[in-house]
C-alpha positions as CSV (number, residue, x, y, z in Angstrom):
1,M,-22.9,-27.3,-43.5
2,A,-20.5,-24.5,-44.6
3,R,-22.4,-22.0,-42.4
4,T,-22.2,-24.4,-39.4
5,I,-18.4,-24.8,-39.8
6,L,-18.0,-21.0,-40.1
7,A,-20.0,-20.4,-37.0
8,L,-17.9,-23.0,-35.1
9,L,-14.7,-21.3,-36.3
10,L,-16.0,-17.9,-35.2
11,L,-17.0,-19.3,-31.8
12,I,-13.5,-20.8,-31.3
13,A,-11.8,-17.6,-32.4
14,T,-13.9,-15.5,-30.0
15,G,-13.2,-17.9,-27.1
16,S,-9.5,-17.9,-27.7
17,A,-9.4,-14.1,-27.9
18,R,-11.4,-13.6,-24.6
19,A,-9.3,-11.7,-22.1
20,E,-8.0,-13.6,-19.1
21,T,-9.9,-12.6,-15.9
22,V,-8.1,-11.4,-12.8
23,E,-9.2,-14.6,-11.0
24,E,-7.8,-16.8,-13.8
25,F,-4.5,-14.9,-13.9
26,Y,-3.8,-15.0,-10.2
27,R,-5.0,-18.6,-9.5
28,G,-1.8,-20.6,-8.7
29,K,0.4,-17.5,-9.0
30,T,2.8,-16.0,-6.4
31,I,3.0,-12.3,-5.7
32,T,6.4,-11.1,-4.5
33,T,6.3,-8.1,-2.2
34,L,9.7,-6.5,-2.6
35,V,11.1,-4.6,0.4
36,G,13.9,-2.3,-0.5
37,T,15.9,-2.8,2.7
38,G,17.6,-5.6,4.6
39,V,15.7,-8.3,6.5
40,G,14.1,-7.1,9.8
41,S,14.2,-3.4,8.9
42,G,11.6,-2.2,11.4
43,A,8.2,-1.2,10.3
44,V,9.1,-1.2,6.6
45,S,9.5,-5.0,6.9
46,A,6.9,-5.5,9.5
47,Y,3.9,-4.1,7.6
48,P,4.2,-6.3,4.5
49,M,5.0,-9.3,6.6
50,A,1.7,-8.7,8.5
51,L,-0.2,-8.0,5.3
52,A,1.0,-11.1,3.2
53,P,-1.1,-13.8,4.9
54,V,-4.2,-11.5,4.9
55,I,-4.5,-9.8,1.6
56,K,-4.5,-13.0,-0.5
57,K,-8.0,-13.7,0.9
58,Y,-9.3,-10.7,-0.9
59,I,-7.6,-11.0,-4.3
60,P,-9.5,-13.1,-6.9
61,G,-7.7,-16.4,-7.5
62,H,-6.1,-16.1,-4.0
63,P,-2.4,-16.0,-5.0
64,S,0.4,-16.8,-2.6
65,F,2.5,-14.0,-1.2
66,V,6.3,-14.0,-0.6
67,V,8.1,-11.1,1.1
68,S,11.5,-10.6,-0.4
69,H,14.2,-8.1,0.5
70,M,16.3,-6.3,-2.1
71,P,18.6,-3.8,-0.3
72,G,20.6,-1.4,-2.3
73,A,21.1,2.4,-2.6
74,G,18.4,3.1,0.0
75,G,15.5,1.5,-2.0
76,I,16.6,2.8,-5.5
77,K,17.6,-0.7,-6.6
78,A,14.3,-2.2,-5.7
79,A,12.3,0.7,-7.1
80,S,14.2,0.4,-10.4
81,Y,13.4,-3.3,-10.5
82,V,9.7,-2.8,-10.0
83,Y,9.7,0.0,-12.6
84,G,11.3,-1.5,-15.5
85,I,13.2,-4.8,-14.9
86,G,10.6,-7.0,-13.1
87,P,7.5,-8.4,-14.8
88,Q,4.7,-5.8,-15.4
89,D,1.9,-8.3,-14.8
90,G,0.9,-7.7,-11.2
91,T,3.2,-10.3,-9.6
92,V,5.7,-7.9,-8.2
93,W,4.7,-5.3,-5.6
94,G,7.1,-2.7,-4.2
95,F,6.9,-1.9,-0.5
96,I,9.9,0.4,-0.2
97,S,10.7,3.0,2.4
98,R,9.7,6.5,1.1
99,G,13.2,8.0,0.8
100,F,13.6,6.7,-2.7
101,L,10.9,9.0,-3.9
102,L,13.2,12.0,-4.1
103,A,16.0,10.3,-6.0
104,P,14.8,11.1,-9.5
105,L,13.8,14.6,-8.5
106,L,17.3,15.2,-7.2
107,K,18.8,13.5,-10.3
108,V,20.5,10.6,-8.5
109,P,22.2,8.8,-11.4
110,Q,21.0,5.3,-10.3
111,A,17.4,6.3,-10.1
112,Q,16.0,5.1,-13.5
113,F,12.3,5.4,-12.7
114,D,9.5,8.0,-12.5
115,P,7.5,7.8,-9.3
116,T,4.6,9.6,-10.9
117,K,4.1,6.6,-13.2
118,F,4.0,3.9,-10.6
119,N,0.5,2.5,-9.9
120,W,0.2,3.4,-6.2
121,I,-1.6,1.0,-3.9
122,G,-1.5,2.7,-0.5
123,S,0.3,3.2,2.8
124,P,-0.7,1.6,6.1
125,T,0.0,4.8,8.1
126,R,1.3,8.3,8.2
127,T,4.5,9.0,10.0
128,V,7.2,11.5,11.1
129,S,10.9,10.8,11.1
130,M,13.3,11.9,13.7
131,G,17.0,11.9,14.7
132,L,18.3,10.3,17.9
133,V,21.6,9.6,19.7
134,W,22.7,6.5,21.6
135,N,23.3,7.8,25.1
136,A,26.1,5.5,26.1
137,T,28.4,6.7,23.3
138,T,27.9,10.5,23.3
139,S,27.2,13.3,25.6
140,V,25.0,15.1,23.0
141,R,21.4,15.5,24.3
142,T,19.9,18.3,22.2
143,I,20.1,19.4,18.6
144,L,22.1,22.4,19.9
145,D,24.7,20.0,21.3
146,A,24.9,18.4,17.9
147,M,25.8,21.8,16.5
148,R,28.9,21.9,18.8
149,Q,30.0,18.2,18.8
150,E,30.4,15.6,16.1
151,V,28.0,12.7,16.1
152,A,28.6,9.6,13.9
153,V,25.3,8.5,12.4
154,G,24.6,5.5,10.3
155,A,22.9,5.6,6.8
156,T,21.7,3.1,4.3
157,S,22.5,5.5,1.4
158,I,23.3,9.1,0.9
159,A,20.1,9.2,-1.2
160,Q,17.9,7.7,1.5
161,D,16.3,9.5,4.5
162,T,19.2,8.4,6.8
163,G,21.6,10.1,4.5
164,I,19.6,13.0,3.2
165,Y,18.4,14.3,6.6
166,P,21.6,14.5,8.5
167,R,23.4,16.1,5.5
168,A,20.6,18.7,5.2
169,L,20.7,19.5,8.9
170,N,24.5,20.0,8.7
171,R,24.1,22.5,5.9
172,V,21.0,24.3,7.1
173,A,21.2,24.2,10.8
174,G,25.0,23.7,11.3
175,T,24.9,20.3,13.0
176,R,28.0,18.2,12.9
177,F,26.6,14.8,11.9
178,K,29.3,12.5,10.5
179,I,27.5,10.2,8.1
180,V,28.6,6.6,7.8
181,T,27.0,4.9,4.8
182,G,26.7,1.3,3.6
183,Y,24.3,-0.3,6.1
184,D,21.7,-2.5,4.5
185,G,18.9,-1.5,6.7
186,L,17.8,0.2,10.0
187,T,18.3,-3.0,11.9
188,A,22.0,-3.0,10.9
189,I,22.3,0.6,12.0
190,D,20.7,-0.2,15.3
191,L,23.1,-3.1,16.0
192,A,26.0,-0.8,15.1
193,M,24.8,1.7,17.7
194,E,24.4,-1.0,20.3
195,R,28.0,-2.2,19.6
196,G,29.3,1.3,20.0
197,E,30.3,1.7,16.3
198,L,27.8,4.6,15.8
199,Q,26.5,7.3,18.0
200,G,23.1,7.7,16.5
201,K,20.8,7.8,13.4
202,V,18.8,10.5,11.7
203,G,15.9,9.8,9.4
204,S,14.2,6.7,10.8
205,T,10.5,7.0,11.9
206,W,9.2,7.7,15.3
207,K,6.9,4.6,15.1
208,S,9.7,2.3,14.1
209,L,11.5,3.4,17.3
210,N,8.5,2.5,19.4
211,S,8.1,-1.0,17.9
212,G,10.2,-4.2,17.8
213,P,13.5,-4.5,19.6
214,S,13.8,-0.8,20.1
215,A,10.4,-0.3,21.7
216,S,11.9,0.1,25.2
217,W,14.8,2.4,24.3
218,I,13.2,5.6,25.3
219,A,11.8,4.3,28.6
220,D,15.1,2.7,29.4
221,K,16.9,6.0,28.6
222,R,19.1,4.3,26.1
223,V,18.4,7.0,23.4
224,T,17.6,10.7,23.3
225,V,15.5,12.1,20.4
226,L,17.0,15.4,19.1
227,V,14.8,16.5,16.2
228,Q,11.6,15.8,14.3
229,L,11.7,15.6,10.5
230,G,8.5,16.2,8.7
231,L,6.2,19.0,7.5
232,R,4.7,19.3,11.0
233,K,5.3,18.0,14.5
234,A,3.9,14.7,15.6
235,P,1.4,14.9,18.5
236,D,3.0,11.9,20.3
237,I,6.6,13.2,20.3
238,P,7.5,15.4,23.3
239,P,6.8,19.0,22.3
240,D,10.3,20.2,23.3
241,V,11.8,18.2,20.5
242,P,12.2,20.8,17.7
243,L,11.0,20.4,14.1
244,G,13.8,20.4,11.6
245,L,12.0,23.0,9.4
246,D,12.1,25.5,12.2
247,L,15.9,25.3,12.3
248,A,16.2,26.9,8.9
249,K,17.7,30.4,9.0
250,T,15.9,31.9,6.0
251,P,12.5,31.3,4.2
252,Q,14.5,30.0,1.2
253,E,16.3,27.4,3.4
254,R,13.0,26.4,4.9
255,Q,11.4,25.8,1.5
256,I,14.4,23.7,0.5
257,F,14.0,21.6,3.6
258,E,10.3,21.2,2.8
259,V,11.4,19.5,-0.5
260,L,13.4,17.0,1.5
261,C,10.7,16.4,4.1
262,A,7.8,16.0,1.6
263,P,8.1,12.2,1.2
264,S,7.4,11.8,5.0
265,A,3.7,12.4,4.2
266,T,3.6,9.0,2.3
267,G,4.4,6.9,5.3
268,Y,5.2,3.4,4.0
269,P,4.1,3.6,0.4
270,S,3.5,0.5,-1.8
271,F,3.0,0.3,-5.6
272,L,2.9,-1.8,-8.7
273,G,4.9,-1.2,-11.9
274,P,3.7,1.3,-14.6
275,G,2.8,-1.5,-17.1
276,V,0.4,-3.6,-14.9
277,P,-3.0,-4.1,-16.5
278,R,-5.7,-1.8,-15.0
279,E,-8.0,-4.6,-13.8
280,R,-5.2,-6.2,-11.8
281,I,-4.3,-2.8,-10.2
282,D,-8.0,-2.3,-9.2
283,A,-8.1,-5.8,-7.7
284,I,-5.0,-5.2,-5.6
285,R,-6.2,-1.8,-4.5
286,G,-9.5,-3.2,-3.4
287,A,-7.9,-6.1,-1.6
288,Y,-5.5,-3.7,0.1
289,L,-8.4,-1.5,1.5
290,Q,-10.2,-4.6,2.8
291,S,-7.0,-5.9,4.4
292,M,-6.5,-2.6,6.3
293,K,-9.8,-3.4,8.2
294,D,-9.2,-7.1,8.5
295,P,-9.1,-8.2,12.2
296,E,-6.1,-10.5,11.6
297,F,-4.1,-7.7,10.1
298,V,-5.1,-5.1,12.7
299,A,-4.2,-7.5,15.5
300,A,-0.8,-8.3,13.9
301,V,0.0,-4.6,13.6
302,Q,-1.1,-3.7,17.1
303,K,0.9,-6.6,18.5
304,Q,4.0,-5.1,17.1
305,G,3.2,-1.6,18.4
306,L,2.7,-0.2,14.9
307,D,0.3,2.5,13.8
308,L,-2.6,2.1,11.5
309,D,-3.8,5.2,9.7
310,P,-4.1,4.1,6.1
311,I,-3.5,6.3,3.1
312,G,-5.5,5.3,-0.1
313,A,-4.1,5.0,-3.6
314,D,-5.6,8.3,-4.9
315,E,-4.3,10.3,-1.9
316,L,-0.9,8.7,-2.3
317,A,-0.7,9.5,-6.0
318,D,-1.7,13.1,-5.3
319,I,1.1,13.4,-2.7
320,V,3.6,12.1,-5.2
321,R,2.4,14.4,-7.9
322,D,2.6,17.4,-5.5
323,I,6.2,16.4,-4.7
324,Y,7.1,16.5,-8.4
325,A,5.4,19.8,-8.8
326,L,7.5,21.6,-6.1
327,P,9.1,24.9,-7.1
328,P,12.2,24.3,-9.3
329,A,14.2,26.7,-7.3
330,A,13.6,24.8,-4.1
331,V,14.4,21.5,-5.8
332,E,17.6,22.9,-7.2
333,G,18.5,24.3,-3.8
334,A,17.9,20.8,-2.3
335,R,20.3,19.3,-4.9
336,E,22.9,21.9,-4.1
337,L,22.4,21.1,-0.5
338,L,23.4,17.5,-1.2
339,P,26.3,17.9,-3.6
340,A,27.4,14.3,-3.3
341,L,24.2,13.0,-4.9
């Protein structure tokens, strides 16, 4: 009898100690996809909105998805939340525009996170950023014109692409961009341009320009693209639009600009916090890859005129590690280039 009771107790103890499966954990749960900009911020909002109804089919337990926006400091607020404030259980997923990646490297005080420790999931596409002007409010039509005439451009934060790029161009190339910060997303900047409050923006992506409400702006000659911002030119941007790197006057300045342009290679990166259990990370990564091929997701992306050229978790992690292994002198030069950070 004693042996029987002991066996039963051991069986109960073993059962209670059994790890919860991914399916058991996610059943009945909700995953919050956290976007680090305001509502309707172009592609950075459009991709997770298209992904949410699709990816739950591929995650064990089929959790619900909610897309939530947390604007602030160009994505730094949302990244900090995913990193150390929000739950580390796989129910919070960051889908934040790539500009936040440089903030810790450039020692932005609010950036209390380490991008190399995020559990990267993937990016739906690769992209190149650019700078443009609103034709109705300025006579500037080339980057050379912007070196002679002041252009008021909107920014979500001085530490985000829309703040970093125009400031860098001012210092390296001698442009005269006047940076107006405080907008909670690219949509707010676009509306300000349409109202005549701003004359342009520098640092949004080429693909976001060609999707959503701005899709007809080039054809209607409402905007002019002045410069490409990335490590190489995009094949679908007119070849006469110069690459920002080529405006650098010295090899040292070019290397500094490369530091600032490096995050463009990540497209629209997404990630889980550093403390999420491995089995849940693997489940989300697998579901993400399946979703990238799902006809429903592909159709939703194509309908909005967005690109689909996915980057997997391993490649994304490698890109981030490479960014944080850039030469210290170039990183310091980038920080000196942006003294307000």
